[in-house]
C-alpha positions as CSV (number, residue, x, y, z in Angstrom):
1,M,1.6,2.0,9.4
2,L,3.9,1.7,6.3
3,V,3.5,-1.4,4.2
4,T,6.0,-2.3,1.5
5,G,6.1,-5.3,-0.6
6,W,8.4,-6.9,-3.1
7,L,7.9,-9.7,-5.5
8,N,10.5,-12.2,-6.6
9,T,9.1,-13.4,-9.9
10,N,11.0,-16.6,-9.7
11,R,8.9,-17.7,-6.7
12,T,5.2,-17.9,-7.2
13,N,4.3,-18.0,-3.5
14,D,5.9,-14.7,-2.5
15,T,2.7,-12.7,-2.9
16,G,0.7,-15.2,-0.9
17,L,3.3,-15.1,1.9
18,F,3.2,-11.3,1.9
19,R,-0.6,-11.3,2.2
20,V,-0.5,-13.6,5.3
21,S,2.3,-11.5,6.8
22,L,0.4,-8.3,6.2
23,E,-2.8,-9.6,7.6
24,K,-1.0,-10.6,10.8
25,K,0.7,-7.2,11.1
26,L,-2.6,-5.3,10.6
27,A,-4.0,-7.2,13.5
28,L,-1.2,-5.9,15.7
29,F,-2.3,-2.3,15.1
30,P,-6.0,-2.0,16.0
31,N,-5.8,1.8,16.4
32,A,-4.0,2.5,13.1
33,R,-5.4,5.6,11.4
34,V,-3.4,5.5,8.2
35,L,-2.1,2.7,6.0
36,M,0.6,3.4,3.4
37,L,0.6,0.8,0.6
38,M,4.0,1.2,-1.0
39,G,4.0,-0.7,-4.3
40,D,1.8,-3.0,-6.3
41,V,2.4,-6.1,-4.1
42,A,1.2,-4.2,-1.0
43,I,-1.9,-3.0,-2.9
44,K,-2.7,-6.4,-4.2
45,A,-2.2,-7.9,-0.7
46,L,-4.7,-5.5,0.9
47,N,-7.2,-6.1,-1.9
48,F,-6.9,-9.8,-1.3
49,I,-7.4,-9.4,2.4
50,A,-10.5,-7.2,1.8
51,R,-12.0,-9.7,-0.6
52,R,-11.4,-12.6,1.7
53,A,-13.3,-10.7,4.4
54,G,-16.3,-10.3,2.0
55,Q,-15.5,-6.7,1.1
56,K,-14.9,-5.1,-2.2
57,R,-11.4,-4.1,-3.5
58,V,-10.0,-1.3,-1.4
59,I,-7.9,0.1,-4.3
60,P,-9.2,-0.1,-7.9
61,A,-7.1,-1.6,-10.6
62,G,-5.0,0.9,-12.5
63,S,-1.7,2.8,-12.7
64,T,-0.5,4.1,-9.4
65,Y,-0.2,7.7,-10.8
66,K,-3.9,7.6,-11.7
67,I,-5.2,6.1,-8.4
68,R,-3.0,8.0,-5.9
69,G,-4.6,11.1,-4.4
70,Q,-8.0,9.6,-4.1
71,K,-9.7,8.7,-0.8
72,Y,-9.7,5.0,0.1
73,S,-10.3,3.3,3.4
74,F,-10.3,-0.2,4.8
75,N,-12.1,-1.0,8.1
76,G,-12.0,2.7,9.0
77,I,-8.3,3.1,8.2
78,R,-7.4,5.7,5.5
79,V,-5.4,4.0,2.8
80,F,-2.7,5.7,0.6
81,P,-1.5,3.8,-2.4
82,S,1.9,4.9,-3.5
83,Y,5.1,3.7,-5.1
84,L,7.7,1.4,-3.7
85,Q,10.8,3.3,-2.7
86,A,13.2,0.9,-4.3
87,G,14.4,-0.3,-7.6
88,P,16.1,1.3,-10.5
89,S,13.2,3.6,-11.4
90,F,13.4,5.3,-8.0
91,F,16.7,6.8,-8.8
92,I,15.9,7.6,-12.4
93,E,12.4,9.1,-12.2
94,K,12.5,12.3,-10.0
95,S,8.7,12.5,-10.3
96,K,8.2,9.2,-8.4
97,R,10.4,10.5,-5.6
98,R,8.3,13.7,-5.5
99,M,5.0,11.7,-5.5
100,I,6.2,9.4,-2.7
101,T,7.2,12.4,-0.6
102,E,3.7,14.0,-1.2
103,D,2.0,10.8,-0.3
104,I,4.0,10.3,2.9
105,A,3.4,13.9,3.9
106,A,-0.3,13.6,3.4
107,A,-0.4,10.4,5.5
108,L,1.5,12.0,8.3
109,R,-0.8,15.0,8.4
110,L,-3.8,12.7,8.6
111,A,-2.1,10.7,11.3
112,G,-1.5,13.8,13.3
113,A,2.3,13.7,13.2
């Protein structure tokens, strides 16, 4: 399952709406083995869902380049934090495109694709 999130900084409720939407979508995939969190909003949303369920943060605070590549899980699902594949930095920073490609490839291998 691929999770992407965006945040409109002019609207304070966007992150909350995304969390509710993500929680509903996760319930639709009870057999998911891999969860790709593409961007900070997706990471924050999953951490919020975990804390609301009485669990600790799934993904620790920190820069994406420092936390990616570690093993994280949520309710038995392997979680991959990565970068959002949008925005101006996506086209400027080749290293981000490479890291996104590596993260997706690792998730697909784990999912058996």
